[in-house]
Backbone as XML, in Angstrom:
<?xml version="1.0"?>
<chain id="A" units="angstrom">
  <residue number="1" name="UNK">
    <atom name="N" x="-59.954" y="204.020" z="124.115"/>
    <atom name="CA" x="-59.688" y="202.619" z="123.948"/>
    <atom name="C" x="-60.277" y="202.168" z="122.612"/>
  </residue>
  <residue number="2" name="UNK">
    <atom name="N" x="-59.612" y="201.262" z="121.961"/>
    <atom name="CA" x="-60.080" y="200.734" z="120.681"/>
    <atom name="C" x="-59.643" y="199.287" z="120.548"/>
  </residue>
  <residue number="3" name="UNK">
    <atom name="N" x="-60.316" y="198.572" z="119.670"/>
    <atom name="CA" x="-59.974" y="197.173" z="119.418"/>
    <atom name="C" x="-58.941" y="197.080" z="118.314"/>
  </residue>
  <residue number="4" name="UNK">
    <atom name="N" x="-57.947" y="196.254" z="118.535"/>
    <atom name="CA" x="-56.873" y="196.018" z="117.573"/>
    <atom name="C" x="-57.006" y="194.581" z="117.077"/>
  </residue>
  <residue number="5" name="UNK">
    <atom name="N" x="-57.222" y="194.372" z="115.777"/>
    <atom name="CA" x="-57.335" y="193.002" z="115.271"/>
    <atom name="C" x="-56.071" y="192.190" z="115.554"/>
  </residue>
  <residue number="6" name="UNK">
    <atom name="N" x="-56.259" y="190.962" z="116.000"/>
    <atom name="CA" x="-55.134" y="190.091" z="116.343"/>
    <atom name="C" x="-54.219" y="189.849" z="115.154"/>
  </residue>
  <residue number="7" name="UNK">
    <atom name="N" x="-54.782" y="189.811" z="113.954"/>
    <atom name="CA" x="-53.966" y="189.571" z="112.771"/>
    <atom name="C" x="-52.963" y="190.710" z="112.557"/>
  </residue>
  <residue number="8" name="UNK">
    <atom name="N" x="-53.354" y="191.937" z="112.874"/>
    <atom name="CA" x="-52.426" y="193.065" z="112.747"/>
    <atom name="C" x="-51.306" y="192.979" z="113.777"/>
  </residue>
  <residue number="9" name="UNK">
    <atom name="N" x="-51.643" y="192.548" z="114.989"/>
    <atom name="CA" x="-50.623" y="192.363" z="116.022"/>
    <atom name="C" x="-49.661" y="191.246" z="115.620"/>
  </residue>
  <residue number="10" name="UNK">
    <atom name="N" x="-50.200" y="190.133" z="115.130"/>
    <atom name="CA" x="-49.355" y="189.005" z="114.712"/>
    <atom name="C" x="-48.422" y="189.411" z="113.575"/>
  </residue>
  <residue number="11" name="UNK">
    <atom name="N" x="-48.941" y="190.171" z="112.642"/>
    <atom name="CA" x="-48.109" y="190.635" z="111.525"/>
    <atom name="C" x="-46.967" y="191.510" z="112.047"/>
  </residue>
  <residue number="12" name="UNK">
    <atom name="N" x="-47.275" y="192.400" z="112.957"/>
    <atom name="CA" x="-46.256" y="193.285" z="113.519"/>
    <atom name="C" x="-45.198" y="192.485" z="114.279"/>
  </residue>
  <residue number="13" name="UNK">
    <atom name="N" x="-45.632" y="191.532" z="115.092"/>
    <atom name="CA" x="-44.679" y="190.723" z="115.856"/>
    <atom name="C" x="-43.796" y="189.898" z="114.929"/>
  </residue>
  <residue number="14" name="UNK">
    <atom name="N" x="-44.376" y="189.367" z="113.858"/>
    <atom name="CA" x="-43.579" y="188.610" z="112.889"/>
    <atom name="C" x="-42.547" y="189.485" z="112.207"/>
  </residue>
  <residue number="15" name="UNK">
    <atom name="N" x="-42.957" y="190.685" z="111.798"/>
    <atom name="CA" x="-42.028" y="191.620" z="111.158"/>
    <atom name="C" x="-40.940" y="192.050" z="112.122"/>
  </residue>
  <residue number="16" name="UNK">
    <atom name="N" x="-41.317" y="192.279" z="113.371"/>
    <atom name="CA" x="-40.359" y="192.721" z="114.385"/>
    <atom name="C" x="-39.319" y="191.640" z="114.660"/>
  </residue>
  <residue number="17" name="UNK">
    <atom name="N" x="-39.770" y="190.384" z="114.760"/>
    <atom name="CA" x="-38.824" y="189.302" z="115.041"/>
    <atom name="C" x="-37.897" y="189.056" z="113.851"/>
  </residue>
  <residue number="18" name="UNK">
    <atom name="N" x="-38.391" y="189.235" z="112.635"/>
    <atom name="CA" x="-37.553" y="189.071" z="111.442"/>
    <atom name="C" x="-36.431" y="190.106" z="111.411"/>
  </residue>
  <residue number="19" name="UNK">
    <atom name="N" x="-36.723" y="191.314" z="111.900"/>
    <atom name="CA" x="-35.711" y="192.370" z="111.930"/>
    <atom name="C" x="-34.759" y="192.200" z="113.112"/>
  </residue>
  <residue number="20" name="UNK">
    <atom name="N" x="-35.096" y="191.301" z="114.026"/>
    <atom name="CA" x="-34.256" y="191.083" z="115.198"/>
    <atom name="C" x="-34.496" y="192.097" z="116.301"/>
  </residue>
  <residue number="21" name="UNK">
    <atom name="N" x="-35.604" y="192.840" z="116.216"/>
    <atom name="CA" x="-35.931" y="193.825" z="117.249"/>
    <atom name="C" x="-36.398" y="193.132" z="118.525"/>
  </residue>
  <residue number="22" name="UNK">
    <atom name="N" x="-36.315" y="193.855" z="119.620"/>
    <atom name="CA" x="-36.714" y="193.346" z="120.927"/>
    <atom name="C" x="-38.240" y="193.241" z="121.003"/>
  </residue>
  <residue number="23" name="UNK">
    <atom name="N" x="-38.737" y="192.097" z="121.402"/>
    <atom name="CA" x="-40.179" y="191.886" z="121.543"/>
    <atom name="C" x="-40.642" y="191.995" z="122.993"/>
  </residue>
  <residue number="24" name="UNK">
    <atom name="N" x="-39.750" y="192.376" z="123.910"/>
    <atom name="CA" x="-40.101" y="192.427" z="125.329"/>
    <atom name="C" x="-41.198" y="193.448" z="125.591"/>
  </residue>
  <residue number="25" name="UNK">
    <atom name="N" x="-41.155" y="194.572" z="124.863"/>
    <atom name="CA" x="-42.184" y="195.592" z="125.041"/>
    <atom name="C" x="-42.686" y="196.024" z="123.674"/>
  </residue>
  <residue number="26" name="UNK">
    <atom name="N" x="-43.995" y="196.015" z="123.537"/>
    <atom name="CA" x="-44.617" y="196.423" z="122.289"/>
    <atom name="C" x="-45.614" y="197.522" z="122.607"/>
  </residue>
  <residue number="27" name="UNK">
    <atom name="N" x="-45.464" y="198.669" z="121.957"/>
    <atom name="CA" x="-46.413" y="199.766" z="122.116"/>
    <atom name="C" x="-47.552" y="199.546" z="121.129"/>
  </residue>
  <residue number="28" name="UNK">
    <atom name="N" x="-48.697" y="199.124" z="121.638"/>
    <atom name="CA" x="-49.821" y="198.778" z="120.774"/>
    <atom name="C" x="-50.336" y="199.973" z="119.978"/>
  </residue>
  <residue number="29" name="UNK">
    <atom name="N" x="-50.111" y="201.169" z="120.481"/>
    <atom name="CA" x="-50.559" y="202.360" z="119.765"/>
    <atom name="C" x="-49.673" y="202.691" z="118.572"/>
  </residue>
  <residue number="30" name="UNK">
    <atom name="N" x="-48.485" y="202.116" z="118.523"/>
    <atom name="CA" x="-47.558" y="202.392" z="117.431"/>
    <atom name="C" x="-47.659" y="201.388" z="116.285"/>
  </residue>
  <residue number="31" name="UNK">
    <atom name="N" x="-48.434" y="200.334" z="116.477"/>
    <atom name="CA" x="-48.585" y="199.313" z="115.443"/>
    <atom name="C" x="-49.521" y="199.847" z="114.353"/>
  </residue>
  <residue number="32" name="UNK">
    <atom name="N" x="-49.079" y="199.812" z="113.091"/>
    <atom name="CA" x="-49.990" y="200.219" z="112.020"/>
    <atom name="C" x="-51.093" y="199.174" z="111.873"/>
  </residue>
  <residue number="33" name="UNK">
    <atom name="N" x="-52.331" y="199.598" z="112.122"/>
    <atom name="CA" x="-53.441" y="198.654" z="112.090"/>
    <atom name="C" x="-54.759" y="199.400" z="112.015"/>
  </residue>
  <residue number="34" name="UNK">
    <atom name="N" x="-55.769" y="198.676" z="111.610"/>
    <atom name="CA" x="-57.124" y="199.211" z="111.667"/>
    <atom name="C" x="-57.580" y="199.081" z="113.118"/>
  </residue>
  <residue number="35" name="UNK">
    <atom name="N" x="-58.121" y="200.136" z="113.676"/>
    <atom name="CA" x="-58.636" y="200.092" z="115.038"/>
    <atom name="C" x="-60.127" y="200.386" z="115.007"/>
  </residue>
  <residue number="36" name="UNK">
    <atom name="N" x="-60.859" y="199.674" z="115.841"/>
    <atom name="CA" x="-62.306" y="199.837" z="115.896"/>
    <atom name="C" x="-62.705" y="200.500" z="117.208"/>
  </residue>
  <residue number="37" name="UNK">
    <atom name="N" x="-63.509" y="201.564" z="117.112"/>
    <atom name="CA" x="-64.086" y="202.141" z="118.320"/>
    <atom name="C" x="-65.060" y="201.121" z="118.882"/>
  </residue>
  <residue number="38" name="UNK">
    <atom name="N" x="-65.155" y="201.059" z="120.208"/>
    <atom name="CA" x="-65.947" y="199.994" z="120.827"/>
    <atom name="C" x="-66.752" y="200.497" z="122.008"/>
  </residue>
  <residue number="39" name="UNK">
    <atom name="N" x="-67.715" y="199.677" z="122.415"/>
    <atom name="CA" x="-68.517" y="199.900" z="123.612"/>
    <atom name="C" x="-68.825" y="198.524" z="124.198"/>
  </residue>
  <residue number="40" name="UNK">
    <atom name="N" x="-69.253" y="198.513" z="125.447"/>
    <atom name="CA" x="-69.542" y="197.239" z="126.131"/>
    <atom name="C" x="-71.032" y="196.935" z="126.118"/>
  </residue>
  <residue number="41" name="UNK">
    <atom name="N" x="-71.358" y="195.638" z="126.053"/>
    <atom name="CA" x="-72.721" y="195.166" z="126.273"/>
    <atom name="C" x="-72.643" y="193.967" z="127.214"/>
  </residue>
  <residue number="42" name="UNK">
    <atom name="N" x="-73.726" y="193.724" z="127.905"/>
    <atom name="CA" x="-73.775" y="192.612" z="128.851"/>
    <atom name="C" x="-73.921" y="191.286" z="128.114"/>
  </residue>
  <residue number="43" name="UNK">
    <atom name="N" x="-73.420" y="190.240" z="128.733"/>
    <atom name="CA" x="-73.453" y="188.886" z="128.175"/>
    <atom name="C" x="-74.872" y="188.456" z="127.792"/>
  </residue>
  <residue number="44" name="UNK">
    <atom name="N" x="-75.874" y="188.900" z="128.525"/>
    <atom name="CA" x="-77.250" y="188.481" z="128.250"/>
    <atom name="C" x="-77.996" y="189.427" z="127.307"/>
  </residue>
  <residue number="45" name="UNK">
    <atom name="N" x="-77.295" y="190.386" z="126.720"/>
    <atom name="CA" x="-77.937" y="191.309" z="125.784"/>
    <atom name="C" x="-78.362" y="190.562" z="124.528"/>
  </residue>
  <residue number="46" name="UNK">
    <atom name="N" x="-79.415" y="191.047" z="123.922"/>
    <atom name="CA" x="-79.885" y="190.459" z="122.670"/>
    <atom name="C" x="-79.122" y="191.075" z="121.499"/>
  </residue>
  <residue number="47" name="UNK">
    <atom name="N" x="-79.288" y="190.477" z="120.335"/>
    <atom name="CA" x="-78.676" y="191.026" z="119.135"/>
    <atom name="C" x="-79.253" y="192.408" z="118.842"/>
  </residue>
  <residue number="48" name="UNK">
    <atom name="N" x="-80.539" y="192.599" z="119.117"/>
    <atom name="CA" x="-81.175" y="193.901" z="118.930"/>
    <atom name="C" x="-80.527" y="194.938" z="119.849"/>
  </residue>
  <residue number="49" name="UNK">
    <atom name="N" x="-80.264" y="194.560" z="121.097"/>
    <atom name="CA" x="-79.614" y="195.479" z="122.035"/>
    <atom name="C" x="-78.191" y="195.802" z="121.582"/>
  </residue>
  <residue number="50" name="UNK">
    <atom name="N" x="-77.501" y="194.825" z="121.020"/>
    <atom name="CA" x="-76.160" y="195.071" z="120.490"/>
    <atom name="C" x="-76.232" y="196.070" z="119.348"/>
  </residue>
  <residue number="51" name="UNK">
    <atom name="N" x="-77.204" y="195.891" z="118.456"/>
    <atom name="CA" x="-77.373" y="196.819" z="117.339"/>
    <atom name="C" x="-77.679" y="198.224" z="117.848"/>
  </residue>
  <residue number="52" name="UNK">
    <atom name="N" x="-78.557" y="198.325" z="118.831"/>
    <atom name="CA" x="-78.912" y="199.630" z="119.393"/>
    <atom name="C" x="-77.703" y="200.296" z="120.044"/>
  </residue>
  <residue number="53" name="UNK">
    <atom name="N" x="-76.855" y="199.517" z="120.706"/>
    <atom name="CA" x="-75.645" y="200.061" z="121.327"/>
    <atom name="C" x="-74.678" y="200.575" z="120.263"/>
  </residue>
  <residue number="54" name="UNK">
    <atom name="N" x="-74.517" y="199.815" z="119.180"/>
    <atom name="CA" x="-73.670" y="200.251" z="118.073"/>
    <atom name="C" x="-74.150" y="201.599" z="117.540"/>
  </residue>
  <residue number="55" name="UNK">
    <atom name="N" x="-75.468" y="201.731" z="117.396"/>
    <atom name="CA" x="-76.051" y="202.971" z="116.872"/>
    <atom name="C" x="-75.921" y="204.120" z="117.867"/>
  </residue>
  <residue number="56" name="UNK">
    <atom name="N" x="-76.318" y="203.893" z="119.102"/>
    <atom name="CA" x="-76.354" y="204.983" z="120.086"/>
    <atom name="C" x="-74.957" y="205.475" z="120.465"/>
  </residue>
  <residue number="57" name="UNK">
    <atom name="N" x="-73.992" y="204.565" z="120.493"/>
    <atom name="CA" x="-72.630" y="204.948" z="120.865"/>
    <atom name="C" x="-71.786" y="205.333" z="119.649"/>
  </residue>
  <residue number="58" name="UNK">
    <atom name="N" x="-72.345" y="205.152" z="118.461"/>
    <atom name="CA" x="-71.625" y="205.439" z="117.200"/>
    <atom name="C" x="-70.261" y="204.757" z="117.170"/>
  </residue>
  <residue number="59" name="UNK">
    <atom name="N" x="-70.277" y="203.444" z="117.427"/>
    <atom name="CA" x="-69.048" y="202.649" z="117.424"/>
    <atom name="C" x="-69.130" y="201.574" z="116.352"/>
  </residue>
  <residue number="60" name="UNK">
    <atom name="N" x="-67.989" y="200.943" z="116.094"/>
    <atom name="CA" x="-67.912" y="199.916" z="115.064"/>
    <atom name="C" x="-67.967" y="198.503" z="115.615"/>
  </residue>
  <residue number="61" name="UNK">
    <atom name="N" x="-67.855" y="198.367" z="116.949"/>
    <atom name="CA" x="-67.879" y="197.039" z="117.570"/>
    <atom name="C" x="-68.338" y="197.153" z="119.022"/>
  </residue>
  <residue number="62" name="UNK">
    <atom name="N" x="-68.882" y="196.054" z="119.517"/>
    <atom name="CA" x="-69.208" y="195.956" z="120.944"/>
    <atom name="C" x="-68.504" y="194.724" z="121.491"/>
  </residue>
  <residue number="63" name="UNK">
    <atom name="N" x="-68.015" y="194.829" z="122.710"/>
    <atom name="CA" x="-67.454" y="193.645" z="123.347"/>
    <atom name="C" x="-68.440" y="193.163" z="124.399"/>
  </residue>
  <residue number="64" name="UNK">
    <atom name="N" x="-68.577" y="191.848" z="124.469"/>
    <atom name="CA" x="-69.563" y="191.205" z="125.337"/>
    <atom name="C" x="-68.886" y="190.879" z="126.655"/>
  </residue>
  <residue number="65" name="UNK">
    <atom name="N" x="-69.456" y="191.379" z="127.746"/>
    <atom name="CA" x="-68.827" y="191.198" z="129.052"/>
    <atom name="C" x="-69.865" y="190.892" z="130.126"/>
  </residue>
  <residue number="66" name="UNK">
    <atom name="N" x="-69.355" y="190.450" z="131.260"/>
    <atom name="CA" x="-70.174" y="190.329" z="132.470"/>
    <atom name="C" x="-69.262" y="190.477" z="133.666"/>
  </residue>
  <residue number="67" name="UNK">
    <atom name="N" x="-69.837" y="190.869" z="134.769"/>
    <atom name="CA" x="-69.118" y="191.010" z="136.021"/>
    <atom name="C" x="-69.218" y="189.682" z="136.762"/>
  </residue>
  <residue number="68" name="UNK">
    <atom name="N" x="-68.083" y="189.096" z="137.114"/>
    <atom name="CA" x="-68.094" y="187.806" z="137.812"/>
    <atom name="C" x="-68.403" y="188.020" z="139.287"/>
  </residue>
  <residue number="69" name="UNK">
    <atom name="N" x="-68.625" y="186.922" z="140.002"/>
    <atom name="CA" x="-68.984" y="187.001" z="141.419"/>
    <atom name="C" x="-67.916" y="187.696" z="142.256"/>
  </residue>
  <residue number="70" name="UNK">
    <atom name="N" x="-66.667" y="187.594" z="141.849"/>
    <atom name="CA" x="-65.602" y="188.231" z="142.629"/>
    <atom name="C" x="-65.292" y="189.650" z="142.138"/>
  </residue>
  <residue number="71" name="UNK">
    <atom name="N" x="-66.182" y="190.215" z="141.307"/>
    <atom name="CA" x="-66.049" y="191.600" z="140.891"/>
    <atom name="C" x="-65.122" y="191.858" z="139.721"/>
  </residue>
  <residue number="72" name="UNK">
    <atom name="N" x="-64.734" y="190.804" z="139.007"/>
    <atom name="CA" x="-63.836" y="190.953" z="137.861"/>
    <atom name="C" x="-64.676" y="191.002" z="136.583"/>
  </residue>
  <residue number="73" name="UNK">
    <atom name="N" x="-64.385" y="191.981" z="135.718"/>
    <atom name="CA" x="-65.059" y="192.044" z="134.421"/>
    <atom name="C" x="-64.427" y="191.020" z="133.488"/>
  </residue>
  <residue number="74" name="UNK">
    <atom name="N" x="-65.246" y="190.158" z="132.928"/>
    <atom name="CA" x="-64.745" y="189.145" z="131.997"/>
    <atom name="C" x="-65.308" y="189.423" z="130.620"/>
  </residue>
  <residue number="75" name="UNK">
    <atom name="N" x="-64.456" y="189.458" z="129.619"/>
    <atom name="CA" x="-64.880" y="189.701" z="128.248"/>
    <atom name="C" x="-65.000" y="188.359" z="127.532"/>
  </residue>
  <residue number="76" name="UNK">
    <atom name="N" x="-66.141" y="188.150" z="126.879"/>
    <atom name="CA" x="-66.437" y="186.880" z="126.233"/>
    <atom name="C" x="-66.265" y="186.908" z="124.714"/>
  </residue>
  <residue number="77" name="UNK">
    <atom name="N" x="-66.284" y="188.079" z="124.139"/>
    <atom name="CA" x="-66.134" y="188.150" z="122.690"/>
    <atom name="C" x="-66.431" y="189.533" z="122.166"/>
  </residue>
  <residue number="78" name="UNK">
    <atom name="N" x="-66.375" y="189.640" z="120.855"/>
    <atom name="CA" x="-66.568" y="190.920" z="120.177"/>
    <atom name="C" x="-67.544" y="190.718" z="119.027"/>
  </residue>
  <residue number="79" name="UNK">
    <atom name="N" x="-68.454" y="191.657" z="118.881"/>
    <atom name="CA" x="-69.365" y="191.686" z="117.737"/>
    <atom name="C" x="-69.099" y="192.970" z="116.961"/>
  </residue>
  <residue number="80" name="UNK">
    <atom name="N" x="-68.802" y="192.830" z="115.696"/>
    <atom name="CA" x="-68.615" y="194.013" z="114.863"/>
    <atom name="C" x="-69.958" y="194.441" z="114.282"/>
  </residue>
  <residue number="81" name="UNK">
    <atom name="N" x="-70.023" y="195.682" z="113.859"/>
    <atom name="CA" x="-71.234" y="196.183" z="113.203"/>
    <atom name="C" x="-71.558" y="195.315" z="111.981"/>
  </residue>
  <residue number="82" name="UNK">
    <atom name="N" x="-70.537" y="194.951" z="111.237"/>
    <atom name="CA" x="-70.722" y="194.125" z="110.039"/>
    <atom name="C" x="-71.362" y="192.780" z="110.391"/>
  </residue>
  <residue number="83" name="UNK">
    <atom name="N" x="-70.918" y="192.164" z="111.469"/>
    <atom name="CA" x="-71.464" y="190.857" z="111.868"/>
    <atom name="C" x="-72.924" y="190.978" z="112.299"/>
  </residue>
  <residue number="84" name="UNK">
    <atom name="N" x="-73.248" y="192.025" z="113.036"/>
    <atom name="CA" x="-74.625" y="192.221" z="113.497"/>
    <atom name="C" x="-75.529" y="192.496" z="112.307"/>
  </residue>
  <residue number="85" name="UNK">
    <atom name="N" x="-75.110" y="193.389" z="111.425"/>
    <atom name="CA" x="-75.925" y="193.714" z="110.258"/>
    <atom name="C" x="-76.080" y="192.493" z="109.347"/>
  </residue>
  <residue number="86" name="UNK">
    <atom name="N" x="-75.053" y="191.677" z="109.229"/>
    <atom name="CA" x="-75.123" y="190.470" z="108.417"/>
    <atom name="C" x="-76.155" y="189.495" z="108.992"/>
  </residue>
  <residue number="87" name="UNK">
    <atom name="N" x="-76.209" y="189.383" z="110.305"/>
    <atom name="CA" x="-77.172" y="188.481" z="110.945"/>
    <atom name="C" x="-78.606" y="188.936" z="110.670"/>
  </residue>
  <residue number="88" name="UNK">
    <atom name="N" x="-78.817" y="190.233" z="110.592"/>
    <atom name="CA" x="-80.159" y="190.740" z="110.320"/>
    <atom name="C" x="-80.562" y="190.606" z="108.851"/>
  </residue>
  <residue number="89" name="UNK">
    <atom name="N" x="-79.612" y="190.517" z="107.957"/>
    <atom name="CA" x="-79.928" y="190.378" z="106.528"/>
    <atom name="C" x="-80.451" y="188.985" z="106.207"/>
  </residue>
  <residue number="90" name="UNK">
    <atom name="N" x="-80.116" y="187.981" z="107.023"/>
    <atom name="CA" x="-80.516" y="186.605" z="106.727"/>
    <atom name="C" x="-81.724" y="186.187" z="107.469"/>
  </residue>
</chain>
């Protein structure tokens, strides 16, 4: 599994619609895009824990999640390595 930037998906959908191709099914693996390897961290994790996860899992991004009361995993956002490292520089 990897993260696909929304801008790359939007660009592909725009190009596809301009060509008149069918948008009913899109194979996300066939879209030319930068993909980021990812790992999960809990919603209450600290920035330090996010950095440690990036290092230990050798990934480029972490997605922030928590398990809801009814057992559904909810994703709240994504932190890239660049964003975490930038926060530590300031």
